[in-house]
HTML snippet that shows the backbone in 3Dmol.js (N, CA, C, O; Angstrom):
<script src="https://3Dmol.org/build/3Dmol-min.js"></script>
<div id="view" style="width:600px;height:400px;position:relative"></div>
<script>
const pdb = `
ATOM      1  N   MET A   1      43.420 -27.958  50.660  1.00  0.00           N
ATOM      2  CA  MET A   1      42.343 -27.670  51.596  1.00  0.00           C
ATOM      3  C   MET A   1      41.534 -26.227  50.691  1.00  0.00           C
ATOM      4  O   MET A   1      42.167 -25.413  50.019  1.00  0.00           O
ATOM      5  N   LYS A   2      40.425 -26.215  50.847  1.00  0.00           N
ATOM      6  CA  LYS A   2      39.812 -25.120  50.296  1.00  0.00           C
ATOM      7  C   LYS A   2      39.175 -23.987  51.062  1.00  0.00           C
ATOM      8  O   LYS A   2      39.209 -24.247  52.264  1.00  0.00           O
ATOM      9  N   CYS A   3      38.800 -23.220  50.893  1.00  0.00           N
ATOM     10  CA  CYS A   3      38.095 -22.005  51.844  1.00  0.00           C
ATOM     11  C   CYS A   3      36.620 -22.605  52.231  1.00  0.00           C
ATOM     12  O   CYS A   3      35.847 -23.078  51.397  1.00  0.00           O
ATOM     13  N   TYR A   4      36.466 -22.548  53.053  1.00  0.00           N
ATOM     14  CA  TYR A   4      35.474 -23.038  54.144  1.00  0.00           C
ATOM     15  C   TYR A   4      34.587 -21.718  53.195  1.00  0.00           C
ATOM     16  O   TYR A   4      33.970 -22.099  52.201  1.00  0.00           O
ATOM     17  N   GLN A   5      34.568 -20.496  53.481  1.00  0.00           N
ATOM     18  CA  GLN A   5      33.661 -19.430  53.296  1.00  0.00           C
ATOM     19  C   GLN A   5      33.324 -19.266  52.213  1.00  0.00           C
ATOM     20  O   GLN A   5      32.289 -18.628  52.016  1.00  0.00           O
ATOM     21  N   CYS A   6      34.101 -19.801  51.090  1.00  0.00           N
ATOM     22  CA  CYS A   6      33.914 -19.755  49.397  1.00  0.00           C
ATOM     23  C   CYS A   6      33.064 -21.072  48.936  1.00  0.00           C
ATOM     24  O   CYS A   6      32.512 -21.310  47.862  1.00  0.00           O
ATOM     25  N   ALA A   7      33.153 -21.794  50.064  1.00  0.00           N
ATOM     26  CA  ALA A   7      32.482 -23.255  49.809  1.00  0.00           C
ATOM     27  C   ALA A   7      31.374 -23.320  49.953  1.00  0.00           C
ATOM     28  O   ALA A   7      30.583 -23.967  49.267  1.00  0.00           O
ATOM     29  N   LYS A   8      31.084 -22.459  51.146  1.00  0.00           N
ATOM     30  CA  LYS A   8      29.329 -22.112  51.627  1.00  0.00           C
ATOM     31  C   LYS A   8      28.585 -21.399  50.826  1.00  0.00           C
ATOM     32  O   LYS A   8      27.358 -21.358  50.914  1.00  0.00           O
ATOM     33  N   MET A   9      29.365 -20.689  49.853  1.00  0.00           N
ATOM     34  CA  MET A   9      28.828 -19.524  48.743  1.00  0.00           C
ATOM     35  C   MET A   9      28.744 -20.498  46.833  1.00  0.00           C
ATOM     36  O   MET A   9      28.208 -20.226  45.759  1.00  0.00           O
ATOM     37  N   GLY A  10      29.599 -21.627  47.349  1.00  0.00           N
ATOM     38  CA  GLY A  10      29.697 -22.472  46.054  1.00  0.00           C
ATOM     39  C   GLY A  10      30.548 -22.300  45.079  1.00  0.00           C
ATOM     40  O   GLY A  10      30.536 -22.787  43.949  1.00  0.00           O
ATOM     41  N   LYS A  11      31.616 -21.262  45.791  1.00  0.00           N
ATOM     42  CA  LYS A  11      32.906 -20.957  45.111  1.00  0.00           C
ATOM     43  C   LYS A  11      33.738 -22.410  45.659  1.00  0.00           C
ATOM     44  O   LYS A  11      33.652 -23.070  46.695  1.00  0.00           O
ATOM     45  N   ASP A  12      34.472 -22.520  44.563  1.00  0.00           N
ATOM     46  CA  ASP A  12      36.164 -23.603  44.689  1.00  0.00           C
ATOM     47  C   ASP A  12      37.328 -22.469  44.931  1.00  0.00           C
ATOM     48  O   ASP A  12      37.681 -21.849  43.928  1.00  0.00           O
ATOM     49  N   THR A  13      37.851 -22.201  45.983  1.00  0.00           N
ATOM     50  CA  THR A  13      38.746 -21.324  45.793  1.00  0.00           C
ATOM     51  C   THR A  13      39.556 -21.767  46.935  1.00  0.00           C
ATOM     52  O   THR A  13      39.109 -21.799  48.082  1.00  0.00           O
ATOM     53  N   ASP A  14      41.272 -22.258  46.473  1.00  0.00           N
ATOM     54  CA  ASP A  14      41.977 -22.878  47.410  1.00  0.00           C
ATOM     55  C   ASP A  14      42.089 -21.795  48.973  1.00  0.00           C
ATOM     56  O   ASP A  14      41.826 -20.593  49.014  1.00  0.00           O
ATOM     57  N   ALA A  15      42.464 -22.500  49.913  1.00  0.00           N
ATOM     58  CA  ALA A  15      42.940 -21.912  51.448  1.00  0.00           C
ATOM     59  C   ALA A  15      44.379 -21.387  50.987  1.00  0.00           C
ATOM     60  O   ALA A  15      45.070 -21.898  50.105  1.00  0.00           O
ATOM     61  N   VAL A  16      44.691 -20.266  51.757  1.00  0.00           N
ATOM     62  CA  VAL A  16      45.873 -20.164  51.348  1.00  0.00           C
ATOM     63  C   VAL A  16      46.479 -19.494  53.308  1.00  0.00           C
ATOM     64  O   VAL A  16      47.463 -18.823  53.618  1.00  0.00           O
ATOM     65  N   GLY A  17      45.478 -20.016  54.091  1.00  0.00           N
ATOM     66  CA  GLY A  17      45.703 -19.952  55.464  1.00  0.00           C
ATOM     67  C   GLY A  17      44.794 -21.094  56.194  1.00  0.00           C
ATOM     68  O   GLY A  17      44.306 -22.120  55.720  1.00  0.00           O
ATOM     69  N   ILE A  18      44.728 -20.445  57.788  1.00  0.00           N
ATOM     70  CA  ILE A  18      44.280 -21.613  58.523  1.00  0.00           C
ATOM     71  C   ILE A  18      43.737 -20.543  59.456  1.00  0.00           C
ATOM     72  O   ILE A  18      44.606 -19.701  59.682  1.00  0.00           O
ATOM     73  N   CYS A  19      42.618 -20.308  60.054  1.00  0.00           N
ATOM     74  CA  CYS A  19      42.150 -19.750  61.386  1.00  0.00           C
ATOM     75  C   CYS A  19      42.770 -20.383  62.599  1.00  0.00           C
ATOM     76  O   CYS A  19      42.304 -21.487  62.882  1.00  0.00           O
ATOM     77  N   ILE A  20      43.928 -19.818  63.544  1.00  0.00           N
ATOM     78  CA  ILE A  20      44.279 -20.341  64.377  1.00  0.00           C
ATOM     79  C   ILE A  20      43.501 -20.557  65.778  1.00  0.00           C
ATOM     80  O   ILE A  20      43.748 -21.232  66.778  1.00  0.00           O
ATOM     81  N   VAL A  21      42.411 -19.649  65.395  1.00  0.00           N
ATOM     82  CA  VAL A  21      41.136 -20.304  66.483  1.00  0.00           C
ATOM     83  C   VAL A  21      40.138 -21.590  66.519  1.00  0.00           C
ATOM     84  O   VAL A  21      39.867 -22.405  67.401  1.00  0.00           O
ATOM     85  N   CYS A  22      39.710 -21.411  65.168  1.00  0.00           N
ATOM     86  CA  CYS A  22      38.769 -22.298  64.862  1.00  0.00           C
ATOM     87  C   CYS A  22      39.402 -23.547  64.075  1.00  0.00           C
ATOM     88  O   CYS A  22      39.129 -24.706  64.389  1.00  0.00           O
ATOM     89  N   GLY A  23      40.167 -23.253  63.154  1.00  0.00           N
ATOM     90  CA  GLY A  23      41.076 -24.511  61.827  1.00  0.00           C
ATOM     91  C   GLY A  23      40.201 -24.238  60.539  1.00  0.00           C
ATOM     92  O   GLY A  23      40.313 -25.011  59.587  1.00  0.00           O
ATOM     93  N   MET A  24      39.440 -23.294  60.486  1.00  0.00           N
ATOM     94  CA  MET A  24      38.634 -23.166  59.183  1.00  0.00           C
ATOM     95  C   MET A  24      39.797 -22.797  57.957  1.00  0.00           C
ATOM     96  O   MET A  24      40.564 -21.913  58.338  1.00  0.00           O
ATOM     97  N   GLY A  25      40.009 -23.177  56.902  1.00  0.00           N
ATOM     98  CA  GLY A  25      40.593 -23.092  55.963  1.00  0.00           C
ATOM     99  C   GLY A  25      40.286 -21.793  55.210  1.00  0.00           C
ATOM    100  O   GLY A  25      39.069 -21.768  55.022  1.00  0.00           O
ATOM    101  N   LEU A  26      40.952 -20.562  54.633  1.00  0.00           N
ATOM    102  CA  LEU A  26      40.687 -19.577  54.585  1.00  0.00           C
ATOM    103  C   LEU A  26      41.351 -18.991  53.265  1.00  0.00           C
ATOM    104  O   LEU A  26      42.527 -19.316  53.104  1.00  0.00           O
ATOM    105  N   CYS A  27      40.841 -18.268  52.406  1.00  0.00           N
ATOM    106  CA  CYS A  27      41.416 -17.654  50.899  1.00  0.00           C
ATOM    107  C   CYS A  27      41.867 -16.585  51.292  1.00  0.00           C
ATOM    108  O   CYS A  27      41.660 -16.226  52.451  1.00  0.00           O
ATOM    109  N   LYS A  28      42.410 -16.016  50.636  1.00  0.00           N
ATOM    110  CA  LYS A  28      43.204 -14.309  51.081  1.00  0.00           C
ATOM    111  C   LYS A  28      41.862 -13.083  51.157  1.00  0.00           C
ATOM    112  O   LYS A  28      41.782 -12.002  51.740  1.00  0.00           O
ATOM    113  N   ASP A  29      40.856 -13.888  50.224  1.00  0.00           N
ATOM    114  CA  ASP A  29      39.520 -12.493  50.435  1.00  0.00           C
ATOM    115  C   ASP A  29      39.123 -13.016  51.991  1.00  0.00           C
ATOM    116  O   ASP A  29      39.620 -12.165  52.729  1.00  0.00           O
ATOM    117  N   HIS A  30      38.661 -13.717  52.560  1.00  0.00           N
ATOM    118  CA  HIS A  30      38.543 -14.324  53.695  1.00  0.00           C
ATOM    119  C   HIS A  30      39.072 -13.825  55.161  1.00  0.00           C
ATOM    120  O   HIS A  30      38.374 -13.427  56.094  1.00  0.00           O
ATOM    121  N   LEU A  31      40.429 -13.948  55.113  1.00  0.00           N
ATOM    122  CA  LEU A  31      41.002 -14.105  55.831  1.00  0.00           C
ATOM    123  C   LEU A  31      41.701 -12.716  57.054  1.00  0.00           C
ATOM    124  O   LEU A  31      42.256 -11.713  56.604  1.00  0.00           O
ATOM    125  N   ARG A  32      41.587 -12.863  57.979  1.00  0.00           N
ATOM    126  CA  ARG A  32      42.155 -11.223  58.843  1.00  0.00           C
ATOM    127  C   ARG A  32      43.429 -11.863  58.898  1.00  0.00           C
ATOM    128  O   ARG A  32      43.481 -13.033  59.279  1.00  0.00           O
ATOM    129  N   ARG A  33      44.555 -11.195  58.538  1.00  0.00           N
ATOM    130  CA  ARG A  33      45.606 -11.055  59.166  1.00  0.00           C
ATOM    131  C   ARG A  33      46.171  -9.780  60.030  1.00  0.00           C
ATOM    132  O   ARG A  33      46.521  -8.806  59.363  1.00  0.00           O
ATOM    133  N   GLU A  34      46.287  -9.704  61.411  1.00  0.00           N
ATOM    134  CA  GLU A  34      46.340  -8.593  61.973  1.00  0.00           C
ATOM    135  C   GLU A  34      47.257  -9.201  63.548  1.00  0.00           C
ATOM    136  O   GLU A  34      47.641 -10.337  63.829  1.00  0.00           O
ATOM    137  N   GLU A  35      47.382  -7.703  64.440  1.00  0.00           N
ATOM    138  CA  GLU A  35      47.516  -8.364  65.540  1.00  0.00           C
ATOM    139  C   GLU A  35      46.237  -8.348  66.614  1.00  0.00           C
ATOM    140  O   GLU A  35      45.451  -7.437  66.873  1.00  0.00           O
ATOM    141  N   ILE A  36      46.306  -9.329  66.994  1.00  0.00           N
ATOM    142  CA  ILE A  36      44.933  -9.547  68.099  1.00  0.00           C
ATOM    143  C   ILE A  36      45.266 -10.012  69.473  1.00  0.00           C
ATOM    144  O   ILE A  36      46.175 -10.808  69.708  1.00  0.00           O
ATOM    145  N   PRO A  37      44.710  -9.630  70.113  1.00  0.00           N
ATOM    146  CA  PRO A  37      44.485 -10.250  71.455  1.00  0.00           C
ATOM    147  C   PRO A  37      45.082 -11.460  71.849  1.00  0.00           C
ATOM    148  O   PRO A  37      44.891 -12.323  70.992  1.00  0.00           O
ATOM    149  N   VAL A  38      45.694 -11.836  72.758  1.00  0.00           N
ATOM    150  CA  VAL A  38      46.077 -13.373  72.772  1.00  0.00           C
ATOM    151  C   VAL A  38      45.021 -13.752  73.864  1.00  0.00           C
ATOM    152  O   VAL A  38      44.614 -12.973  74.726  1.00  0.00           O
ATOM    153  N   TRP A  39      44.592 -15.192  73.695  1.00  0.00           N
ATOM    154  CA  TRP A  39      43.770 -16.027  74.622  1.00  0.00           C
ATOM    155  C   TRP A  39      44.721 -16.670  75.110  1.00  0.00           C
ATOM    156  O   TRP A  39      45.619 -17.161  74.427  1.00  0.00           O
ATOM    157  N   GLU A  40      44.601 -16.781  76.928  1.00  0.00           N
ATOM    158  CA  GLU A  40      45.154 -17.544  77.465  1.00  0.00           C
ATOM    159  C   GLU A  40      45.076 -19.036  77.405  1.00  0.00           C
ATOM    160  O   GLU A  40      45.924 -19.827  77.818  1.00  0.00           O
ATOM    161  N   GLY A  41      43.691 -19.360  76.707  1.00  0.00           N
ATOM    162  CA  GLY A  41      43.290 -20.760  76.537  1.00  0.00           C
ATOM    163  C   GLY A  41      42.462 -21.241  77.580  1.00  0.00           C
ATOM    164  O   GLY A  41      42.151 -22.431  77.529  1.00  0.00           O
ATOM    165  N   ASN A  42      41.999 -20.470  78.623  1.00  0.00           N
ATOM    166  CA  ASN A  42      40.625 -21.090  79.710  1.00  0.00           C
ATOM    167  C   ASN A  42      39.518 -20.581  79.141  1.00  0.00           C
ATOM    168  O   ASN A  42      39.416 -19.943  78.093  1.00  0.00           O
ATOM    169  N   TYR A  43      38.597 -20.953  80.007  1.00  0.00           N
ATOM    170  CA  TYR A  43      37.591 -20.410  79.718  1.00  0.00           C
ATOM    171  C   TYR A  43      37.236 -19.937  81.381  1.00  0.00           C
ATOM    172  O   TYR A  43      37.780 -20.545  82.302  1.00  0.00           O
ATOM    173  N   PRO A  44      36.298 -18.826  81.640  1.00  0.00           N
ATOM    174  CA  PRO A  44      35.865 -17.895  80.284  1.00  0.00           C
ATOM    175  C   PRO A  44      37.313 -17.411  79.758  1.00  0.00           C
ATOM    176  O   PRO A  44      38.412 -17.524  80.301  1.00  0.00           O
ATOM    177  N   VAL A  45      36.904 -16.762  78.367  1.00  0.00           N
ATOM    178  CA  VAL A  45      38.026 -16.607  77.614  1.00  0.00           C
ATOM    179  C   VAL A  45      38.342 -14.923  78.052  1.00  0.00           C
ATOM    180  O   VAL A  45      37.640 -13.914  77.975  1.00  0.00           O
ATOM    181  N   ARG A  46      39.724 -15.161  78.532  1.00  0.00           N
ATOM    182  CA  ARG A  46      40.534 -13.968  79.202  1.00  0.00           C
ATOM    183  C   ARG A  46      41.419 -13.834  77.854  1.00  0.00           C
ATOM    184  O   ARG A  46      42.082 -14.698  77.280  1.00  0.00           O
ATOM    185  N   LEU A  47      41.198 -12.349  77.506  1.00  0.00           N
ATOM    186  CA  LEU A  47      42.382 -12.042  76.670  1.00  0.00           C
ATOM    187  C   LEU A  47      43.593 -10.686  77.109  1.00  0.00           C
ATOM    188  O   LEU A  47      43.436  -9.688  77.813  1.00  0.00           O
ATOM    189  N   LYS A  48      44.637 -11.123  76.447  1.00  0.00           N
ATOM    190  CA  LYS A  48      45.690 -10.269  77.078  1.00  0.00           C
ATOM    191  C   LYS A  48      46.404  -9.533  76.198  1.00  0.00           C
ATOM    192  O   LYS A  48      46.665 -10.252  75.234  1.00  0.00           O
ATOM    193  N   THR A  49      46.897  -8.318  76.050  1.00  0.00           N
ATOM    194  CA  THR A  49      47.706  -7.677  75.077  1.00  0.00           C
ATOM    195  C   THR A  49      48.911  -8.533  74.414  1.00  0.00           C
ATOM    196  O   THR A  49      49.645  -9.289  75.051  1.00  0.00           O
ATOM    197  N   ASP A  50      48.973  -8.325  73.267  1.00  0.00           N
ATOM    198  CA  ASP A  50      50.126  -9.528  72.512  1.00  0.00           C
ATOM    199  C   ASP A  50      51.390  -8.338  72.667  1.00  0.00           C
ATOM    200  O   ASP A  50      51.210  -7.164  72.345  1.00  0.00           O
ATOM    201  N   VAL A  51      52.427  -8.759  73.104  1.00  0.00           N
ATOM    202  CA  VAL A  51      53.309  -8.048  73.638  1.00  0.00           C
ATOM    203  C   VAL A  51      54.567  -8.114  72.832  1.00  0.00           C
ATOM    204  O   VAL A  51      55.466  -7.274  72.875  1.00  0.00           O
ATOM    205  N   GLU A  52      54.535  -9.582  71.825  1.00  0.00           N
ATOM    206  CA  GLU A  52      55.365  -9.832  70.619  1.00  0.00           C
ATOM    207  C   GLU A  52      54.872  -9.391  69.425  1.00  0.00           C
ATOM    208  O   GLU A  52      55.190 -10.056  68.439  1.00  0.00           O
ATOM    209  N   HIS A  53      54.027  -8.234  69.231  1.00  0.00           N
ATOM    210  CA  HIS A  53      53.519  -7.902  68.152  1.00  0.00           C
ATOM    211  C   HIS A  53      53.398  -8.769  66.975  1.00  0.00           C
ATOM    212  O   HIS A  53      53.677  -8.305  65.869  1.00  0.00           O
ATOM    213  N   ILE A  54      53.014  -9.970  67.104  1.00  0.00           N
ATOM    214  CA  ILE A  54      53.122 -10.759  65.647  1.00  0.00           C
ATOM    215  C   ILE A  54      51.362 -10.777  64.740  1.00  0.00           C
ATOM    216  O   ILE A  54      50.226 -11.007  65.156  1.00  0.00           O
ATOM    217  N   LEU A  55      51.738 -10.531  63.815  1.00  0.00           N
ATOM    218  CA  LEU A  55      50.297 -10.638  62.696  1.00  0.00           C
ATOM    219  C   LEU A  55      49.582 -11.864  62.896  1.00  0.00           C
ATOM    220  O   LEU A  55      50.271 -12.731  62.358  1.00  0.00           O
ATOM    221  N   ARG A  56      48.654 -12.335  63.345  1.00  0.00           N
ATOM    222  CA  ARG A  56      48.137 -13.673  63.066  1.00  0.00           C
ATOM    223  C   ARG A  56      47.058 -13.675  62.339  1.00  0.00           C
ATOM    224  O   ARG A  56      46.437 -12.618  62.226  1.00  0.00           O
ATOM    225  N   ILE A  57      46.494 -15.120  61.543  1.00  0.00           N
ATOM    226  CA  ILE A  57      45.581 -15.262  60.798  1.00  0.00           C
ATOM    227  C   ILE A  57      44.450 -15.790  61.441  1.00  0.00           C
ATOM    228  O   ILE A  57      44.617 -16.807  62.115  1.00  0.00           O
ATOM    229  N   VAL A  58      43.038 -15.163  61.342  1.00  0.00           N
ATOM    230  CA  VAL A  58      41.566 -15.540  61.600  1.00  0.00           C
ATOM    231  C   VAL A  58      40.771 -15.406  60.747  1.00  0.00           C
ATOM    232  O   VAL A  58      40.882 -14.682  59.757  1.00  0.00           O
ATOM    233  N   CYS A  59      39.781 -16.166  61.070  1.00  0.00           N
ATOM    234  CA  CYS A  59      38.271 -15.562  60.152  1.00  0.00           C
ATOM    235  C   CYS A  59      37.735 -14.885  60.656  1.00  0.00           C
ATOM    236  O   CYS A  59      38.057 -14.771  61.839  1.00  0.00           O
ATOM    237  N   GLU A  60      36.937 -14.265  60.308  1.00  0.00           N
ATOM    238  CA  GLU A  60      35.824 -12.881  60.467  1.00  0.00           C
ATOM    239  C   GLU A  60      35.070 -13.343  61.833  1.00  0.00           C
ATOM    240  O   GLU A  60      35.316 -12.707  62.859  1.00  0.00           O
ATOM    241  N   PRO A  61      33.994 -14.631  61.881  1.00  0.00           N
ATOM    242  CA  PRO A  61      33.692 -14.649  63.135  1.00  0.00           C
ATOM    243  C   PRO A  61      34.681 -14.812  64.389  1.00  0.00           C
ATOM    244  O   PRO A  61      34.398 -14.226  65.433  1.00  0.00           O
ATOM    245  N   CYS A  62      35.764 -15.549  64.306  1.00  0.00           N
ATOM    246  CA  CYS A  62      36.645 -15.554  65.216  1.00  0.00           C
ATOM    247  C   CYS A  62      36.858 -14.033  65.478  1.00  0.00           C
ATOM    248  O   CYS A  62      36.386 -13.644  66.546  1.00  0.00           O
ATOM    249  N   HIS A  63      37.327 -13.330  64.895  1.00  0.00           N
ATOM    250  CA  HIS A  63      37.791 -12.018  65.082  1.00  0.00           C
ATOM    251  C   HIS A  63      36.975 -11.288  65.787  1.00  0.00           C
ATOM    252  O   HIS A  63      37.309 -10.951  66.923  1.00  0.00           O
ATOM    253  N   GLU A  64      35.806 -10.923  65.275  1.00  0.00           N
ATOM    254  CA  GLU A  64      34.564 -10.552  65.657  1.00  0.00           C
ATOM    255  C   GLU A  64      34.337 -10.772  67.379  1.00  0.00           C
ATOM    256  O   GLU A  64      34.084  -9.928  68.238  1.00  0.00           O
ATOM    257  N   ALA A  65      34.575 -12.536  67.520  1.00  0.00           N
ATOM    258  CA  ALA A  65      34.330 -12.794  68.954  1.00  0.00           C
ATOM    259  C   ALA A  65      36.103 -12.476  69.529  1.00  0.00           C
ATOM    260  O   ALA A  65      36.287 -12.487  70.746  1.00  0.00           O
ATOM    261  N   LEU A  66      36.602 -12.365  69.143  1.00  0.00           N
ATOM    262  CA  LEU A  66      37.883 -11.792  70.352  1.00  0.00           C
ATOM    263  C   LEU A  66      37.533 -10.594  70.522  1.00  0.00           C
ATOM    264  O   LEU A  66      37.293 -10.207  71.665  1.00  0.00           O
ATOM    265  N   LEU A  67      37.419  -9.696  69.385  1.00  0.00           N
ATOM    266  CA  LEU A  67      37.122  -8.083  69.954  1.00  0.00           C
ATOM    267  C   LEU A  67      36.090  -8.026  70.497  1.00  0.00           C
ATOM    268  O   LEU A  67      36.149  -6.921  71.036  1.00  0.00           O
ATOM    269  N   GLU A  68      34.823  -8.598  70.832  1.00  0.00           N
ATOM    270  CA  GLU A  68      34.038  -8.834  71.635  1.00  0.00           C
ATOM    271  C   GLU A  68      34.287  -8.844  72.965  1.00  0.00           C
ATOM    272  O   GLU A  68      33.609  -8.238  73.795  1.00  0.00           O
ATOM    273  N   ASN A  69      35.381  -9.614  73.233  1.00  0.00           N
ATOM    274  CA  ASN A  69      35.543 -10.141  74.719  1.00  0.00           C
ATOM    275  C   ASN A  69      36.709  -9.677  75.003  1.00  0.00           C
ATOM    276  O   ASN A  69      37.348 -10.103  75.965  1.00  0.00           O
ATOM    277  N   ASP A  70      37.317  -8.381  73.899  1.00  0.00           N
ATOM    278  CA  ASP A  70      38.957  -7.953  74.976  1.00  0.00           C
ATOM    279  C   ASP A  70      38.550  -6.874  75.469  1.00  0.00           C
ATOM    280  O   ASP A  70      39.271  -6.233  76.233  1.00  0.00           O
TER     281      ASP A  70
END
`;
const viewer = $3Dmol.createViewer("view");
viewer.addModel(pdb, "pdb");
viewer.setStyle({}, {cartoon: {color: "spectrum"}});
viewer.zoomTo();
viewer.render();
</script>
């Protein structure tokens, strides 16, 4: 699998992770790995604090969207 963000820029970079929200393949330069709020999976989006403190991989667009809904 290749990094989607790199492919949009014409680069051929292997993905090292997958966004847990949208499934986008990401290289090490385009992923965000940090503790983020947990989405309960329903709409409207309701986030709750991560009590397990697990680092998760997300892409930048999904990271920004999750922080906006926090």
